[in-house]
C-alpha positions in Angstrom: 214.5 17.7 82.5 212.3 19.6 84.8 215.2 21.4 86.5 216.6 22.5 83.1 213.1 23.8 82.2 212.6 25.7 85.5 216.0 27.3 85.1 215.3 28.3 81.6 211.9 29.8 82.7 213.7 31.7 85.6 216.3 33.0 83.2 213.7 34.3 80.8 211.6 36.0 83.5 214.9 37.8 84.7 215.5 38.9 81.1 212.0 40.2 80.6 212.3 42.1 83.9 215.6 43.5 82.8 214.0 44.6 79.5 211.2 46.4 81.3 213.3 48.2 83.9 214.2 51.3 81.7 210.6 51.6 80.7 209.4 51.5 84.2 212.0 54.1 85.2 210.9 56.4 82.4 207.3 56.1 83.4 208.1 57.0 86.9 210.1 60.0 85.8 207.2 61.2 83.6 204.7 60.6 86.4 206.9 63.2 88.6 206.3 66.0 86.0 202.9 65.5 84.7 199.9 67.8 85.2 197.5 64.9 84.9 195.6 63.7 87.9 196.1 60.1 89.3 192.4 59.4 88.3 193.1 60.6 84.6 196.3 58.5 84.3 194.5 55.3 85.8 191.6 55.7 83.4 193.9 56.1 80.5 195.9 53.0 81.4 192.8 51.1 81.8 191.6 52.3 78.3 188.6 54.1 79.6 187.2 57.0 77.7 188.3 60.4 79.1 187.6 64.0 78.0 190.2 65.2 75.7 191.7 68.6 76.0 190.0 71.2 73.8 
């Protein structure tokens, strides 16, 4: 029973990773062309308040 459970968990983890892969690639492509600084992006991802553009 444990082996079957572990195999199912591993399969699910692989499917989740596969689903996230295109999103990760898109984010990396957007990061290459952004005018935002690393600190601005990091603050946004953390949900911290940043000054908005005028």
